[in-house]
C-alpha positions as CSV (number, residue, x, y, z in Angstrom):
1,M,39.9,-126.5,136.7
2,V,39.1,-126.3,133.0
3,L,36.0,-127.9,131.5
4,L,35.1,-128.1,127.8
5,R,31.4,-128.0,126.7
6,D,30.7,-127.9,123.0
7,T,32.9,-125.2,121.6
8,R,33.1,-123.3,124.9
9,R,35.9,-123.5,127.5
10,F,35.1,-122.9,131.2
11,E,37.7,-122.0,133.9
12,L,36.7,-122.6,137.5
13,T,39.0,-121.3,140.2
14,V,39.0,-121.1,144.0
15,E,41.8,-119.1,145.5
16,P,42.5,-117.3,148.7
17,L,42.7,-113.5,148.7
18,Y,43.0,-111.3,151.8
19,N,41.5,-113.8,154.2
20,V,38.5,-114.7,152.0
21,W,38.1,-117.3,149.3
22,V,37.3,-116.1,145.8
23,A,35.2,-118.4,143.5
24,T,35.3,-117.6,139.8
25,L,33.6,-119.2,136.8
26,R,34.5,-117.8,133.4
27,G,33.4,-119.0,130.0
28,F,35.4,-118.5,126.8
29,T,33.8,-118.8,123.3
30,P,35.8,-119.0,120.1
31,G,34.3,-115.8,118.6
32,S,34.6,-113.6,121.6
33,L,37.6,-111.6,122.7
34,L,36.7,-111.3,126.3
35,P,35.5,-114.1,128.7
36,T,32.0,-114.1,130.2
37,T,32.1,-114.1,134.0
38,Y,29.3,-116.3,135.3
39,L,30.4,-116.2,138.9
40,L,32.7,-114.0,141.0
41,R,31.9,-114.5,144.7
42,H,33.8,-113.9,147.9
43,C,33.3,-116.6,150.6
44,T,34.5,-117.1,154.1
45,T,35.5,-120.7,153.6
46,R,36.9,-122.8,150.8
47,A,34.1,-125.3,151.0
48,E,31.5,-122.5,150.6
49,A,33.4,-121.2,147.5
50,I,33.3,-124.7,146.0
51,L,29.6,-125.1,146.8
52,A,28.9,-121.7,145.1
53,L,30.7,-123.0,141.9
54,Q,28.7,-126.2,142.0
55,R,25.4,-124.3,142.3
56,R,26.2,-122.0,139.4
57,W,27.4,-124.9,137.2
58,H,24.0,-126.6,137.9
59,V,22.2,-123.4,136.9
60,L,24.1,-123.3,133.6
61,F,23.9,-127.0,132.9
62,P,20.8,-128.5,134.8
63,E,20.9,-131.7,132.7
64,E,24.4,-132.7,133.9
65,E,25.3,-134.5,137.1
66,V,26.6,-132.5,140.1
67,L,30.0,-131.0,139.4
68,V,32.7,-132.8,141.3
69,W,35.5,-130.4,142.3
70,Q,39.0,-131.6,141.3
71,E,42.1,-130.2,142.8
72,P,44.4,-128.6,140.3
73,T,47.5,-130.6,139.6
74,A,50.9,-129.0,139.4
75,F,52.2,-128.8,135.9
76,T,55.7,-130.0,135.4
77,T,57.7,-128.1,132.9
78,T,60.4,-129.7,130.8
79,Q,63.0,-127.8,129.0
80,A,63.2,-128.1,125.2
81,P,66.3,-129.7,123.9
82,H,69.0,-127.2,123.0
83,R,69.2,-126.3,119.4
84,P,72.3,-124.5,118.3
85,R,72.0,-121.1,116.8
86,P,72.7,-120.8,113.1
87,S,76.0,-119.3,113.9
88,E,77.0,-122.0,116.5
89,G,76.9,-125.1,114.2
90,R,78.8,-123.7,111.2
91,P,82.6,-123.7,110.9
92,T,84.1,-120.3,110.3
């Protein structure tokens, strides 16, 4: 899940890895080359990992409402229309 706050972009992920769930919260700022990792936690259940993300988000932004986890949606990719190469469209 990607969230935008001011000029910062935050990426929140929960993914399985070797029979544990890894919760990650990274923040990206425009002037920084590397992201800031606010949370990297290994949990036994997926629900525990989401709860860890919600708690860390509340620490970072106490004035906001409780973070509601949204499942990532599958991105559909479409192919760009075919453009002929410069050599394809010209008669020889």
